[in-house]
MOPAC internal coordinates of N, CA, C and O (Angstrom, degrees):
PM7 1SCF
backbone

  N    0.0000 0     0.00 0     0.00 0    0    0    0
  C    1.4428 1     0.00 0     0.00 0    1    0    0
  C    1.5284 1   111.49 1     0.00 0    2    1    0
  O    1.2310 1   118.56 1   -55.27 1    3    2    1
  N    1.1928 1   120.35 1   124.73 1    3    2    1
  C    1.5242 1   123.82 1  -178.20 1    5    3    2
  C    1.5371 1   108.23 1   -99.15 1    6    5    3
  O    1.2310 1   120.35 1   -57.78 1    7    6    5
  N    1.2580 1   116.93 1   122.22 1    7    6    5
  C    1.4269 1   123.32 1  -179.75 1    9    7    6
  C    1.5229 1   108.54 1   -98.99 1   10    9    7
  O    1.2310 1   122.46 1   -51.26 1   11   10    9
  N    1.4029 1   112.89 1   128.74 1   11   10    9
  C    1.5023 1   120.06 1   175.18 1   13   11   10
  C    1.4895 1   110.31 1   -79.44 1   14   13   11
  O    1.2310 1   119.64 1   -56.08 1   15   14   13
  N    1.3047 1   118.29 1   123.92 1   15   14   13
  C    1.4483 1   119.00 1   175.15 1   17   15   14
  C    1.5147 1   112.15 1   -83.17 1   18   17   15
  O    1.2310 1   120.29 1   -49.20 1   19   18   17
  N    1.2969 1   117.06 1   130.80 1   19   18   17
  C    1.4553 1   119.94 1   177.93 1   21   19   18
  C    1.5039 1   113.18 1  -101.64 1   22   21   19
  O    1.2310 1   118.70 1   -28.87 1   23   22   21
  N    1.2224 1   120.09 1   151.13 1   23   22   21
  C    1.4833 1   124.17 1  -177.34 1   25   23   22
  C    1.4669 1   106.35 1  -108.48 1   26   25   23
  O    1.2310 1   119.86 1   -59.40 1   27   26   25
  N    1.4379 1   117.88 1   120.60 1   27   26   25
  C    1.4332 1   115.71 1   175.34 1   29   27   26
  C    1.5372 1   111.09 1   -71.03 1   30   29   27
  O    1.2310 1   121.64 1   -24.11 1   31   30   29
  N    1.3118 1   114.47 1   155.89 1   31   30   29
  C    1.4541 1   122.69 1  -176.58 1   33   31   30
  C    1.4852 1   111.87 1   -73.03 1   34   33   31
  O    1.2310 1   121.28 1   145.84 1   35   34   33
  N    1.3824 1   115.15 1   -34.16 1   35   34   33
  C    1.4398 1   117.58 1   175.69 1   37   35   34
  C    1.4912 1   111.74 1  -123.07 1   38   37   35
  O    1.2310 1   121.21 1   -40.01 1   39   38   37
  N    1.3340 1   115.28 1   139.99 1   39   38   37
  C    1.4486 1   121.78 1  -178.35 1   41   39   38
  C    1.4402 1   110.14 1  -130.10 1   42   41   39
  O    1.2310 1   120.57 1   -11.51 1   43   42   41
  N    1.3807 1   116.51 1   168.49 1   43   42   41
  C    1.4247 1   121.11 1  -178.67 1   45   43   42
  C    1.5783 1   109.64 1   -79.23 1   46   45   43
  O    1.2310 1   122.66 1   151.63 1   47   46   45
  N    1.3949 1   112.51 1   -28.37 1   47   46   45
  C    1.4622 1   119.45 1  -176.77 1   49   47   46
  C    1.6089 1   108.76 1  -111.19 1   50   49   47
  O    1.2310 1   120.13 1   -51.51 1   51   50   49
  N    1.2632 1   117.36 1   128.49 1   51   50   49
  C    1.3935 1   119.95 1  -176.82 1   53   51   50
  C    1.5740 1   111.13 1   -72.41 1   54   53   51
  O    1.2310 1   120.53 1   146.89 1   55   54   53
  N    1.3084 1   116.60 1   -33.11 1   55   54   53
  C    1.4996 1   121.10 1  -177.65 1   57   55   54
  C    1.5135 1   111.94 1   -95.63 1   58   57   55
  O    1.2310 1   116.78 1   176.40 1   59   58   57
  N    1.2638 1   123.73 1    -3.60 1   59   58   57
  C    1.3762 1   128.35 1  -176.89 1   61   59   58
  C    1.5083 1   113.55 1  -132.25 1   62   61   59
  O    1.2310 1   119.11 1   -45.12 1   63   62   61
  N    1.2877 1   119.29 1   134.88 1   63   62   61
  C    1.5046 1   125.70 1   179.50 1   65   63   62
  C    1.5208 1   101.81 1   -79.99 1   66   65   63
  O    1.2310 1   120.76 1   -44.46 1   67   66   65
  N    1.3258 1   116.14 1   135.54 1   67   66   65
  C    1.4970 1   116.79 1   173.00 1   69   67   66
  C    1.5670 1   108.94 1  -112.16 1   70   69   67
  O    1.2310 1   122.27 1   -27.98 1   71   70   69
  N    1.2773 1   113.25 1   152.02 1   71   70   69
  C    1.4963 1   123.70 1  -178.26 1   73   71   70
  C    1.4559 1   114.82 1  -120.35 1   74   73   71
  O    1.2310 1   117.51 1   -32.17 1   75   74   73
  N    1.2989 1   122.35 1   147.83 1   75   74   73
  C    1.4512 1   123.93 1   177.06 1   77   75   74
  C    1.5337 1   112.06 1   -79.22 1   78   77   75
  O    1.2310 1   117.13 1   -26.11 1   79   78   77
  N    1.2523 1   123.06 1   153.89 1   79   78   77
  C    1.4350 1   122.71 1   170.63 1   81   79   78
  C    1.5691 1   113.62 1   -52.72 1   82   81   79
  O    1.2310 1   120.19 1   146.70 1   83   82   81
  N    1.3169 1   117.24 1   -33.30 1   83   82   81
  C    1.4954 1   118.97 1   177.35 1   85   83   82
  C    1.5541 1   112.32 1   -65.04 1   86   85   83
  O    1.2310 1   123.79 1   141.75 1   87   86   85
  N    1.3623 1   110.33 1   -38.25 1   87   86   85
  C    1.5274 1   114.15 1   178.09 1   89   87   86
  C    1.5469 1   112.73 1   -63.12 1   90   89   87
  O    1.2310 1   122.44 1   140.39 1   91   90   89
  N    1.3332 1   112.93 1   -39.61 1   91   90   89
  C    1.4464 1   120.52 1  -176.40 1   93   91   90
  C    1.5345 1   106.82 1   -68.15 1   94   93   91
  O    1.2310 1   120.38 1   130.28 1   95   94   93
  N    1.2718 1   116.88 1   -49.72 1   95   94   93
  C    1.4838 1   121.71 1  -179.44 1   97   95   94
  C    1.4813 1   111.95 1   -63.80 1   98   97   95
  O    1.2310 1   119.12 1   142.69 1   99   98   97
  N    1.2943 1   119.29 1   -37.31 1   99   98   97
  C    1.4502 1   122.86 1  -178.86 1  101   99   98
  C    1.5582 1   110.32 1   -69.93 1  102  101   99
  O    1.2310 1   120.13 1   157.16 1  103  102  101
  N    1.2545 1   117.35 1   -22.84 1  103  102  101
  C    1.4896 1   119.01 1   177.50 1  105  103  102
  C    1.4409 1   112.54 1   -86.55 1  106  105  103
  O    1.2310 1   118.39 1   177.11 1  107  106  105
  N    1.3621 1   120.68 1    -2.89 1  107  106  105
  C    1.5025 1   125.33 1   177.34 1  109  107  106
  C    1.4882 1   113.18 1   113.99 1  110  109  107
  O    1.2310 1   119.25 1  -171.59 1  111  110  109
  N    1.2437 1   119.03 1     8.41 1  111  110  109
  C    1.5262 1   118.54 1  -179.54 1  113  111  110
  C    1.5224 1   110.74 1   106.41 1  114  113  111
  O    1.2310 1   120.79 1    -1.11 1  115  114  113
  N    1.3288 1   116.10 1   178.89 1  115  114  113
  C    1.4313 1   121.04 1  -166.44 1  117  115  114
  C    1.5342 1   110.39 1   -66.45 1  118  117  115
  O    1.2310 1   120.42 1   136.35 1  119  118  117
  N    1.3711 1   116.80 1   -43.65 1  119  118  117
  C    1.4619 1   119.02 1  -176.54 1  121  119  118
  C    1.5563 1   108.16 1   -68.09 1  122  121  119
  O    1.2310 1   119.80 1   136.69 1  123  122  121
  N    1.2053 1   117.98 1   -43.31 1  123  122  121
  C    1.5210 1   122.60 1   179.69 1  125  123  122
  C    1.5802 1   108.91 1   -60.23 1  126  125  123
  O    1.2310 1   122.08 1   134.81 1  127  126  125
  N    1.3597 1   113.62 1   -45.19 1  127  126  125
  C    1.4297 1   116.44 1  -177.64 1  129  127  126
  C    1.5034 1   112.01 1   -64.56 1  130  129  127
  O    1.2310 1   122.01 1   141.99 1  131  130  129
  N    1.3557 1   113.75 1   -38.01 1  131  130  129
  C    1.4500 1   119.46 1   176.94 1  133  131  130
  C    1.5303 1   113.17 1   -57.93 1  134  133  131
  O    1.2310 1   122.94 1   130.55 1  135  134  133
  N    1.3451 1   111.98 1   -49.45 1  135  134  133
  C    1.5180 1   119.57 1   176.71 1  137  135  134
  C    1.5238 1   109.67 1   -54.65 1  138  137  135
  O    1.2310 1   119.93 1   130.67 1  139  138  137
  N    1.3850 1   117.75 1   -49.33 1  139  138  137
  C    1.3809 1   119.03 1  -174.79 1  141  139  138
  C    1.5452 1   116.05 1   -66.06 1  142  141  139
  O    1.2310 1   122.00 1   152.86 1  143  142  141
  N    1.3413 1   113.78 1   -27.14 1  143  142  141
  C    1.4995 1   119.93 1   176.94 1  145  143  142
  C    1.5440 1   113.72 1   -92.86 1  146  145  143
  O    1.2310 1   120.97 1  -176.17 1  147  146  145
  N    1.2935 1   115.74 1     3.83 1  147  146  145
  C    1.4182 1   119.00 1   173.53 1  149  147  146
  C    1.5697 1   111.10 1    86.06 1  150  149  147
  O    1.2310 1   118.88 1  -164.35 1  151  150  149
  N    1.3190 1   119.74 1    15.65 1  151  150  149
  C    1.4259 1   123.06 1  -177.70 1  153  151  150
  C    1.5904 1   106.28 1  -105.77 1  154  153  151
  O    1.2310 1   121.41 1   -26.80 1  155  154  153
  N    1.3469 1   114.91 1   153.20 1  155  154  153
  C    1.4673 1   121.51 1   172.42 1  157  155  154
  C    1.5560 1   110.45 1  -152.92 1  158  157  155
  O    1.2310 1   121.39 1   -12.54 1  159  158  157
  N    1.2446 1   114.95 1   167.46 1  159  158  157
  C    1.4496 1   120.50 1   179.14 1  161  159  158
  C    1.5919 1   108.30 1   -63.33 1  162  161  159
  O    1.2310 1   120.83 1   145.78 1  163  162  161
  N    1.3429 1   116.02 1   -34.22 1  163  162  161
  C    1.4463 1   114.91 1  -176.09 1  165  163  162
  C    1.5237 1   108.65 1   -71.13 1  166  165  163
  O    1.2310 1   118.22 1   139.66 1  167  166  165
  N    1.3511 1   121.00 1   -40.34 1  167  166  165
  C    1.4709 1   123.73 1  -178.85 1  169  167  166
  C    1.5763 1   105.54 1   -64.43 1  170  169  167
  O    1.2310 1   120.53 1   141.59 1  171  170  169
  N    1.2924 1   116.59 1   -38.41 1  171  170  169
  C    1.5073 1   112.50 1   178.71 1  173  171  170
  C    1.4329 1   116.09 1   -68.54 1  174  173  171
  O    1.2310 1   121.66 1   141.03 1  175  174  173
  N    1.4156 1   114.42 1   -38.97 1  175  174  173
  C    1.4807 1   116.51 1   175.45 1  177  175  174
  C    1.4759 1   112.85 1   -65.24 1  178  177  175
  O    1.2310 1   118.09 1   144.16 1  179  178  177
  N    1.2558 1   121.25 1   -35.84 1  179  178  177
  C    1.5147 1   127.37 1  -177.15 1  181  179  178
  C    1.5869 1   102.71 1   -67.15 1  182  181  179
  O    1.2310 1   120.03 1   131.65 1  183  182  181
  N    1.3152 1   117.54 1   -48.35 1  183  182  181
  C    1.5375 1   122.99 1  -177.34 1  185  183  182
  C    1.5929 1   106.67 1   -57.76 1  186  185  183
  O    1.2310 1   121.59 1   130.80 1  187  186  185
  N    1.3021 1   114.55 1   -49.20 1  187  186  185
  C    1.4621 1   120.02 1  -179.04 1  189  187  186
  C    1.5429 1   111.64 1   -58.65 1  190  189  187
  O    1.2310 1   120.83 1   133.25 1  191  190  189
  N    1.4001 1   116.02 1   -46.75 1  191  190  189
  C    1.4276 1   118.60 1  -179.61 1  193  191  190
  C    1.5789 1   113.64 1   -63.14 1  194  193  191
  O    1.2310 1   122.07 1   144.29 1  195  194  193
  N    1.3744 1   113.64 1   -35.71 1  195  194  193
  C    1.4580 1   118.88 1   179.58 1  197  195  194
  C    1.4684 1   118.28 1   -85.42 1  198  197  195
  O    1.2310 1   120.93 1   175.62 1  199  198  197
  N    1.2794 1   115.83 1    -4.38 1  199  198  197
  C    1.4960 1   123.90 1   179.07 1  201  199  198
  C    1.4854 1   111.34 1   -67.98 1  202  201  199
  O    1.2310 1   118.63 1   -34.86 1  203  202  201
  N    1.2284 1   120.22 1   145.14 1  203  202  201
  C    1.4815 1   126.74 1   173.47 1  205  203  202
  C    1.5543 1   105.61 1   -64.92 1  206  205  203
  O    1.2310 1   119.11 1   -36.44 1  207  206  205
  N    1.2887 1   119.31 1   143.56 1  207  206  205
  C    1.4155 1   125.03 1   173.33 1  209  207  206
  C    1.4855 1   112.87 1   -58.84 1  210  209  207
  O    1.2310 1   118.15 1   -49.79 1  211  210  209
  N    1.2509 1   121.13 1   130.21 1  211  210  209
  C    1.4072 1   122.23 1  -178.22 1  213  211  210
  C    1.5423 1   112.20 1  -111.89 1  214  213  211
  O    1.2310 1   120.78 1   -53.08 1  215  214  213
  N    1.3349 1   116.12 1   126.92 1  215  214  213
  C    1.3791 1   122.66 1  -178.26 1  217  215  214
  C    1.6401 1   106.25 1  -103.90 1  218  217  215
  O    1.2310 1   120.21 1   -60.43 1  219  218  217
  N    1.2981 1   117.20 1   119.57 1  219  218  217
  C    1.5022 1   118.08 1  -175.79 1  221  219  218
  C    1.4679 1   113.14 1   -67.15 1  222  221  219
  O    1.2310 1   118.88 1   150.27 1  223  222  221
  N    1.2722 1   119.74 1   -29.73 1  223  222  221
  C    1.4853 1   125.53 1  -172.95 1  225  223  222
  C    1.5265 1   111.37 1  -133.43 1  226  225  223
  O    1.2310 1   121.20 1   -32.12 1  227  226  225
  N    1.2572 1   115.32 1   147.88 1  227  226  225
  C    1.4753 1   121.25 1   171.93 1  229  227  226
  C    1.4847 1   106.94 1   -78.35 1  230  229  227
  O    1.2310 1   119.93 1   -12.83 1  231  230  229
  N    1.3584 1   117.75 1   167.17 1  231  230  229
  C    1.4343 1   123.64 1   177.92 1  233  231  230
  C    1.4930 1   111.56 1   -59.65 1  234  233  231
  O    1.2310 1   120.34 1   140.91 1  235  234  233
  N    1.2942 1   116.95 1   -39.09 1  235  234  233
  C    1.4815 1   122.41 1   178.38 1  237  235  234
  C    1.5196 1   109.53 1   -63.33 1  238  237  235
  O    1.2310 1   118.68 1   136.29 1  239  238  237
  N    1.3800 1   120.11 1   -43.71 1  239  238  237
  C    1.4710 1   124.98 1  -176.06 1  241  239  238
  C    1.4782 1   105.63 1   -72.81 1  242  241  239
  O    1.2310 1   116.49 1   146.50 1  243  242  241
  N    1.3688 1   124.28 1   -33.50 1  243  242  241
  C    1.4604 1   118.29 1   175.52 1  245  243  242
  C    1.5009 1   110.11 1   -66.54 1  246  245  243
  O    1.2310 1   119.26 1   139.68 1  247  246  245
  N    1.2772 1   119.02 1   -40.32 1  247  246  245
  C    1.4877 1   123.24 1  -179.37 1  249  247  246
  C    1.4966 1   108.74 1   -57.09 1  250  249  247
  O    1.2310 1   121.29 1   129.01 1  251  250  249
  N    1.2611 1   115.13 1   -50.99 1  251  250  249
  C    1.5091 1   120.32 1  -178.91 1  253  251  250
  C    1.5786 1   109.98 1   -59.07 1  254  253  251
  O    1.2310 1   123.18 1   136.64 1  255  254  253
  N    1.3528 1   111.51 1   -43.36 1  255  254  253
  C    1.4873 1   116.04 1  -177.12 1  257  255  254
  C    1.5611 1   108.82 1   -68.49 1  258  257  255
  O    1.2310 1   116.71 1   144.23 1  259  258  257
  N    1.2219 1   123.86 1   -35.77 1  259  258  257
  C    1.4175 1   127.22 1  -177.15 1  261  259  258
  C    1.5584 1   106.70 1   -72.95 1  262  261  259
  O    1.2310 1   120.07 1   142.45 1  263  262  261
  N    1.2922 1   117.47 1   -37.55 1  263  262  261
  C    1.4421 1   120.54 1   179.11 1  265  263  262
  C    1.4990 1   108.31 1   -65.08 1  266  265  263
  O    1.2310 1   121.28 1   131.55 1  267  266  265
  N    1.2850 1   115.17 1   -48.45 1  267  266  265
  C    1.5311 1   120.66 1  -176.23 1  269  267  266
  C    1.5642 1   105.22 1   -65.70 1  270  269  267
  O    1.2310 1   117.60 1   141.87 1  271  270  269
  N    1.3490 1   122.17 1   -38.13 1  271  270  269
  C    1.3715 1   119.62 1   175.05 1  273  271  270
  C    1.5273 1   116.58 1   -59.37 1  274  273  271
  O    1.2310 1   121.09 1   132.43 1  275  274  273
  N    1.2847 1   115.51 1   -47.57 1  275  274  273
  C    1.5037 1   124.52 1   174.33 1  277  275  274
  C    1.5158 1   109.79 1   -58.09 1  278  277  275
  O    1.2310 1   119.62 1   143.29 1  279  278  277
  N    1.2544 1   118.32 1   -36.71 1  279  278  277
  C    1.4715 1   120.65 1  -175.90 1  281  279  278
  C    1.5247 1   110.93 1   -72.21 1  282  281  279
  O    1.2310 1   121.35 1   149.21 1  283  282  281
  N    1.2665 1   115.02 1   -30.79 1  283  282  281
  C    1.4924 1   122.32 1  -175.29 1  285  283  282
  C    1.5318 1   114.18 1   -95.22 1  286  285  283
  O    1.2310 1   119.76 1  -176.23 1  287  286  285
  N    1.3421 1   118.06 1     3.77 1  287  286  285
  C    1.4958 1   118.50 1   178.82 1  289  287  286
  C    1.4633 1   111.83 1   -68.60 1  290  289  287
  O    1.2310 1   120.10 1   180.00 1  291  290  289

């Protein structure tokens, strides 16, 4: 049985299409859904390896966080 994936007109993310759990389950589960949408574990791993390193905080933010942590011990 081939399931047609529909695309909602509005999504939470402007650059990414979002899908409901029902759409994912109707396609055969997460792995089948990924295959049908052209995604795979290999492409995810490659994307993560090729991504620029991300630092969640600047040096100044780290200093403030550590100071706050020390103060609340």
